[in-house]
C-alpha positions in Angstrom: -7.0 -14.6 -46.4 -6.7 -12.8 -43.0 -3.6 -10.7 -42.4 -0.9 -11.6 -39.8 -2.3 -9.0 -37.4 -5.8 -10.4 -37.8 -4.6 -13.9 -37.3 -3.0 -12.9 -34.0 -6.1 -11.0 -33.1 -4.0 -7.8 -32.8 -5.5 -4.4 -32.1 -4.0 -1.1 -33.3 -4.0 2.0 -31.2 -6.7 3.7 -33.3 -9.1 0.8 -32.8 -8.3 0.7 -29.1 -9.1 4.4 -28.7 -12.2 4.0 -30.8 -13.5 1.2 -28.5 -12.6 3.2 -25.4 -14.5 6.3 -26.6 -17.5 4.2 -27.8 -20.8 5.1 -26.2 -21.2 1.6 -24.8 -18.0 2.2 -22.7 -19.0 5.4 -21.1 -20.0 5.7 -17.5 -23.2 7.5 -18.3 -24.4 4.7 -20.6 -23.7 2.1 -17.9 -25.4 4.1 -15.2 -28.5 4.5 -17.4 -28.6 0.7 -18.0 -28.3 0.1 -14.2 -31.2 2.4 -13.6 -33.3 0.7 -16.2 -32.5 -2.7 -14.7 -33.6 -1.6 -11.2 -36.7 0.0 -12.5 -37.6 -3.0 -14.6 -37.1 -5.3 -11.6 -39.4 -3.1 -9.4 -42.1 -3.0 -12.1 -41.9 -6.8 -12.4 -42.7 -7.1 -8.7 -45.8 -4.8 -9.0 -46.9 -6.8 -12.1 -46.7 -10.1 -10.1 -48.7 -8.6 -7.2 -51.4 -7.3 -9.5 -51.6 -10.3 -11.8 -54.5 -12.0 -10.0 -56.1 -9.0 -8.4 -56.5 -6.6 -11.2 -59.4 -6.5 -13.7 -59.3 -8.0 -17.1 -57.0 -6.1 -19.4 -55.2 -4.3 -16.5 -51.9 -5.8 -17.5 -51.8 -4.0 -20.8 -49.9 -1.1 -19.2 -47.3 -3.6 -17.8 -47.0 -5.1 -21.3 -46.3 -1.7 -22.9 -43.6 -1.0 -20.2 -42.1 -4.4 -20.8 -42.0 -3.7 -24.6 -40.2 -0.4 -23.8 -37.7 -2.1 -21.5 -37.0 -4.9 -23.9 -36.4 -2.3 -26.7 -33.9 -0.5 -24.4 -32.0 -3.6 -23.6 -32.1 -4.6 -27.2 -30.5 -1.3 -28.1 -27.9 -1.8 -25.4 -27.0 -5.3 -26.8 -26.7 -3.8 -30.3 -24.4 -1.0 -29.1 -22.1 -3.5 -27.4 -22.1 -5.7 -30.5 -21.2 -2.7 -32.6 -18.3 -2.0 -30.2 -16.9 -5.5 -29.7 -18.0 -7.3 -32.9 -17.9 -11.1 -32.6 -15.7 -10.7 -29.4 -19.0 -9.8 -27.7 -19.8 -13.5 -27.3 -16.4 -14.3 -25.7 -17.6 -12.8 -22.5 -20.0 -15.1 -20.5 -21.8 -12.0 -19.1 -22.6 -10.9 -22.6 -24.0 -14.3 -23.5 -26.1 -14.0 -20.3 -27.4 -10.6 -21.5 -28.1 -11.9 -24.9 -30.1 -14.8 -23.5 -32.2 -12.5 -21.3 -33.0 -10.2 -24.2 -34.1 -13.1 -26.3 -36.3 -14.4 -23.5 -37.8 -11.0 -22.9 -38.7 -10.7 -26.6 -40.1 -14.3 -26.5 -42.1 -13.4 -23.4 -43.6 -10.3 -25.1 -44.5 -12.4 -28.2 -46.2 -15.0 -26.1 -48.1 -12.4 -24.1 -49.5 -10.9 -27.2 -50.3 -14.3 -28.6 -52.1 -15.2 -25.3 -54.4 -12.2 -25.7 -55.2 -13.1 -29.3 -55.6 -16.9 -28.8 -58.6 -18.9 -27.5 -58.9 -19.9 -23.8 -57.7 -23.5 -24.4 -54.6 -22.4 -26.3 -53.9 -19.8 -23.6 -54.0 -22.4 -20.9 -51.5 -24.6 -22.8 -49.1 -21.6 -23.1 -49.5 -20.5 -19.5 -46.7 -22.7 -18.1 -44.2 -21.5 -20.7 -45.1 -17.9 -20.1 -44.7 -18.3 -16.3 -41.2 -19.7 -16.9 -40.2 -16.9 -19.2 -41.6 -14.3 -16.8 -39.8 -15.8 -13.8 -36.5 -15.6 -15.7 -36.9 -11.9 -16.3 -36.1 -11.1 -12.7 -32.6 -12.6 -13.2 -31.9 -9.5 -15.3 -31.0 -7.9 -11.9 -27.8 -10.1 -12.0 -26.7 -7.9 -14.9 -25.9 -5.2 -12.4 -23.0 -7.3 -11.3 -21.3 -6.8 -14.6 -22.2 -3.1 -14.8 -20.8 -2.2 -11.3 -17.4 -3.7 -12.0 -15.9 -0.4 -13.2 -17.7 1.9 -10.8 -15.5 3.2 -8.0 -18.4 4.2 -5.8 -19.6 0.5 -5.7 -16.2 -1.1 -5.4 -17.1 -2.6 -2.0 -20.2 -4.3 -3.4 -18.3 -5.6 -6.4 -15.6 -7.0 -4.0 -18.3 -9.0 -2.1 -19.9 -10.3 -5.3 -16.6 -11.3 -6.8 -15.7 -13.1 -3.5 -19.0 -15.1 -3.8 -18.4 -15.9 -7.4 -14.8 -17.1 -6.7 -16.0 -19.3 -3.8 -18.7 -21.1 -5.9 -16.5 -24.2 -6.3 -16.0 -24.4 -2.5 -19.8 -23.8 -2.0 -20.5 -26.7 -4.3 -18.3 -29.1 -2.5 -19.5 -27.9 0.9 -23.1 -28.4 -0.4 -22.2 -32.0 -1.4 -20.8 -32.6 2.1 -23.9 -31.2 3.7 -26.1 -33.4 1.5 -24.2 -36.5 2.4 -24.3 -35.7 6.1 -28.0 -34.8 6.0 -28.8 -38.1 4.3 -26.7 -40.0 6.9 -28.5 -38.3 9.9 -31.9 -38.8 8.2 -31.3 -42.5 7.7 -30.2 -42.8 11.4 -33.2 -40.9 12.5 -35.6 -43.0 10.5 -34.1 -46.2 11.8 -35.2 -45.3 15.4 -38.5 -43.6 14.7 -40.1 -44.5 11.4 -41.4 -48.0 12.0 -42.1 -48.0 15.7 -45.9 -48.1 16.3 -45.6 -47.0 19.9 -43.6 -43.9 19.0 -46.1 -43.1 16.2 -48.9 -43.5 18.7 -47.1 -41.3 21.3 -46.6 -38.4 18.9 -49.0 -38.1 16.0 -46.5 -36.0 13.9 -43.9 -38.7 13.9 -44.8 -39.9 10.4 -44.8 -36.3 9.2 -41.3 -35.6 10.3 -39.6 -39.0 10.2 -41.9 -41.2 8.2 -39.5 -41.5 5.3 -35.9 -40.6 4.4 -36.8 -37.5 2.4 -39.1 -36.2 5.3 -36.3 -36.9 7.8 -33.9 -35.0 5.6 -36.2 -32.0 5.7 -36.4 -32.4 9.4 -32.5 -32.5 9.7 -32.4 -29.3 7.6 -34.9 -27.7 9.9 -32.8 -28.6 12.9 -29.4 -27.4 11.7 -30.9 -24.2 10.3 -32.5 -23.6 13.7 -36.0 -23.1 12.2 -38.2 -23.9 15.2 -36.0 -26.9 15.8 -37.0 -27.3 19.4 -40.6 -27.9 18.4 -39.4 -31.0 16.6 -36.5 -32.1 18.8 -38.3 -32.1 22.1 -41.2 -34.5 21.0 -38.7 -36.7 19.2 -36.5 -37.0 22.2 -39.6 -37.8 24.3 -40.7 -40.7 22.1 -37.2 -41.9 21.2 -34.3 -41.1 23.5 -31.8 -42.2 20.7 -32.9 -39.3 18.5 -31.3 -36.8 21.0 -27.7 -37.7 20.3 -28.4 -37.7 16.5 -29.9 -34.2 16.7 -27.0 -32.9 18.9 -24.4 -34.3 16.4 -26.4 -32.8 13.6 -26.3 -29.3 15.2 -22.6 -29.6 16.1 -21.3 -31.0 12.8 -23.6 -29.2 10.3 -24.5 -25.9 12.0 -21.4 -25.2 14.0 -19.0 -27.0 11.7 -19.8 -27.2 8.0 -21.7 -24.0 7.6 -19.1 -22.0 9.6 -16.4 -23.5 7.3 -18.4 -22.2 4.4 -18.6 -18.7 5.9 -14.9 -18.8 6.7 -14.0 -19.8 3.2 -16.1 -16.9 1.8 -14.6 -14.4 4.2 -11.1 -15.7 3.3 -11.8 -15.4 -0.4 -13.1 -11.8 0.1 -10.0 -10.9 2.1 -7.7 -12.4 -0.5 -9.5 -10.4 -3.2 -9.2 -7.2 -1.2 -5.5 -7.8 -0.7 -5.0 -8.5 -4.4 -7.0 -5.4 -5.2 -4.9 -3.3 -2.9 -1.7 -4.7 -4.4 -3.0 -4.0 -7.9 -3.8 -0.5 -6.9 -0.4 0.0 -5.4 1.3 -1.2 -8.6 -0.8 1.1 -10.7 0.1 4.0 -8.4 3.8 3.1 -8.7 3.6 3.0 -12.5 1.7 6.3 -12.5 4.3 7.8 -10.1 7.2 6.6 -12.4 5.5 8.3 -15.4 5.0 11.5 -13.3 8.6 11.6 -12.2 9.8 11.1 -15.7 7.5 14.0 -16.8 8.9 16.2 -14.0 12.5 15.4 -15.0 11.6 16.5 -18.6 10.2 19.8 -17.3 13.4 20.3 -15.2 15.6 19.7 -18.3 13.5 22.1 -20.3 13.9 24.8 -17.7 17.7 24.5 -18.0 18.3 27.1 -20.6 22.1 27.0 -20.3 22.3 23.2 -21.0 24.5 22.5 -18.0 22.0 20.1 -16.4 21.9 22.2 -13.2 19.6 25.0 -12.0 20.5 27.9 -9.8 18.0 29.1 -7.1 16.5 31.8 -9.3 16.0 29.4 -12.2 14.6 26.8 -9.9 12.2 29.3 -8.3 11.0 30.3 -11.7 10.6 26.7 -12.8 8.5 25.5 -9.9 6.0 28.4 -10.4 5.1 27.3 -13.8 1.5 25.9 -14.1 2.5 22.5 -15.5 5.2 21.7 -13.0 3.2 23.1 -10.0 0.2 20.9 -10.9 2.4 17.8 -11.2 4.1 18.5 -7.9 0.7 19.1 -6.3 -0.2 15.5 -7.2 2.7 14.4 -5.0 1.4 16.6 -2.2 4.0 19.3 -2.5 3.1 22.9 -3.0 5.3 25.5 -4.8 5.9 27.4 -1.6 7.2 24.3 0.1 9.4 23.3 -2.9 11.0 26.7 -2.7 12.3 26.1 0.8 13.5 22.6 -0.3 16.3 23.9 -2.5 18.8 23.9 0.3 17.7 20.5 1.5 17.9 18.9 -2.0 21.3 20.5 -2.7 23.2 17.7 -1.1 26.7 18.8 -2.2 26.1 22.5 -1.2 27.2 23.7 -4.7 24.5 26.3 -4.9 22.9 24.5 -7.9 20.4 21.6 -8.2 20.7 18.8 -10.7 17.8 16.8 -12.1 18.9 13.7 -10.2 19.1 15.5 -6.9 15.6 17.0 -7.5 13.9 13.7 -8.4 15.6 11.8 -5.6 14.6 14.5 -3.1 11.0 14.4 -4.3 10.8 10.6 -3.9 12.1 10.9 -0.4 9.8 13.7 0.9 6.6 12.7 -0.9 3.7 11.1 1.0 3.5 10.3 4.7 6.1 8.4 6.7 5.5 4.6 6.9 6.2 2.4 9.8 9.4 1.1 8.3 10.6 4.7 7.8 9.9 5.5 11.4 11.7 2.3 12.6 14.7 3.2 10.4 14.8 6.7 11.8 14.7 5.4 15.4 17.5 2.9 14.7 19.6 5.6 13.1 19.0 8.0 16.1 20.0 5.2 18.5 23.1 4.4 16.6 24.1 8.0 16.5 23.4 8.3 20.3 25.7 5.3 21.0 28.3 6.8 18.7 28.1 10.2 20.4 28.5 8.5 23.8 31.6 6.7 22.7 33.0 10.0 21.4 32.3 11.6 24.7 34.1 8.8 26.6 37.1 9.1 24.3 37.2 12.9 24.8 37.2 12.4 28.5 40.1 10.0 28.3 41.9 12.4 26.0 41.3 15.2 28.5 42.8 13.1 31.3 45.9 12.4 29.2 46.1 16.0 28.3 46.1 17.0 32.0 49.0 14.5 32.6 50.9 15.9 29.7 50.3 19.5 31.0 51.7 18.5 34.4 54.8 17.0 32.8 55.2 20.0 30.6 55.0 22.3 33.7 57.8 20.3 35.5 59.9 20.4 32.3 59.4 24.1 32.1 60.5 24.5 35.7 63.7 22.5 35.0 64.3 24.5 31.8 63.9 27.8 33.8 66.6 26.7 36.4 68.9 25.5 33.6 68.4 28.8 31.8 69.2 30.8 34.9 72.4 28.7 35.4 73.4 29.3 31.8 72.8 33.1 32.2 75.1 33.2 35.3 77.7 31.2 33.4 77.6 33.5 30.5 78.0 36.5 32.9 81.1 34.9 34.5 82.5 34.2 31.1 82.1 37.8 30.2 83.9 38.9 33.4 86.7 36.5 32.9 87.1 37.7 29.3 87.3 41.3 30.4 89.9 40.5 33.1 91.9 38.5 30.6 91.9 41.4 28.2 93.1 43.7 30.9 95.8 41.3 31.9 97.0 41.0 28.3 97.1 44.8 28.1 99.2 45.1 31.2 101.6 42.4 30.0 101.9 44.1 26.7 102.7 47.4 28.3 105.4 45.9 30.5 106.9 44.3 27.4 107.0 47.7 25.7 108.6 49.3 28.8 111.3 46.7 29.0 112.1 47.3 25.4 112.5 51.1 25.8 114.2 51.3 29.3 117.8 50.8 30.2 119.4 49.4 33.4 119.9 52.0 36.2 121.1 52.0 39.9 119.4 50.0 42.5 117.5 52.8 44.0 116.1 53.8 40.6 115.4 50.2 40.0 113.5 49.8 43.2 111.5 53.0 42.5 110.7 51.7 39.0 109.6 48.4 40.3 107.5 50.1 42.9 105.9 52.1 40.2 105.3 49.0 38.1 103.7 47.3 41.1 101.4 50.2 41.6 100.3 50.2 38.0 99.7 46.5 38.1 97.5 47.0 41.1 95.4 49.5 39.2 
């Protein structure tokens, strides 16, 4: 009984690596097979040219070469079978290769049998050998499968894939062309096939329009522009009604249907190119994610202190390691440039750089600027210019208000100076008044003491004493 993994057609990692490293999956092997296919196709052409002109037995060399080529293609098929097993027949291209190898071996066997058989038997086998030999040239189509993984032939593979993808459209367009061709052929036969006067006027009328199949070939000749005027002019001379039919045939089939077919193929190729570009972009994004993760691991390994941050000396030492410098070179950043980016990546100006700051900085500076980035930069610059203009206008308004406040302060200072001068004069007067009051109190106190110590005398003495007191008061 098969295991669960075998039932689900699972593949382990070891088996996948073994298949990827198999000789049938290498580029040199596929290049060799492509070379053999082209060489075999060229030799088939020489063999066909020399088949009827060479002497008897001259094809023995071609037969030996065909045996060698068939052996090489048989070895290729066995190598692919050894790599894929029964999965080899799941691919339609592999089935096509297998059929061509079998036909090649059958052709060789029939060629050898033809040389050994009598003339009558050789004649009976001639038709089958011609069919087998004609199918050998289709081996060139195997190049389509071989160039699929070659980058140098990616443009050729894109065109071939576009043609293969548009085969369904080609089939339906072919059906439409067949119906239209039959319709125009019937119309053309209706006017020219059975008219004896027209047949007598142009002796090739029966050749070109004598029946519906012949008229269909004529319509094909007209809308493919294969000497169509040599047919159209005599037909229009003998039958004026054939002119509009031929004109409609050219407009509808040549300018319409066939151009639609070309447009569909071009559209299919453009779609495949866009899909291929999107696929390549996704692959690059995944590769970049893995590369950034690897750079972060290198950054964390360089942090010997375990703080998650690197100083400039540690950062300078880390970016000069061979592993990290090669990874940064894949992003288009050299070690010398990364050294000068320390200050730019240090967003918080802490003098250290964290792993998050380093990775985010690399993602921002890698690659060339896109159109969206330039538009964002222009919009940011315009917004900052508008913001700066508003700030300038506000500063002008604040300067005007400041001038008004300055004028008011000057008037206030002038008033305060006048008031201060008045206060100083008042203080001086108060001091003078206080001194005079003190002197007056001293005089009064002295008079009181004199009255307490003096006794009444005669009038003359009293007058003299009063006179003396008055003189002292004056002083």
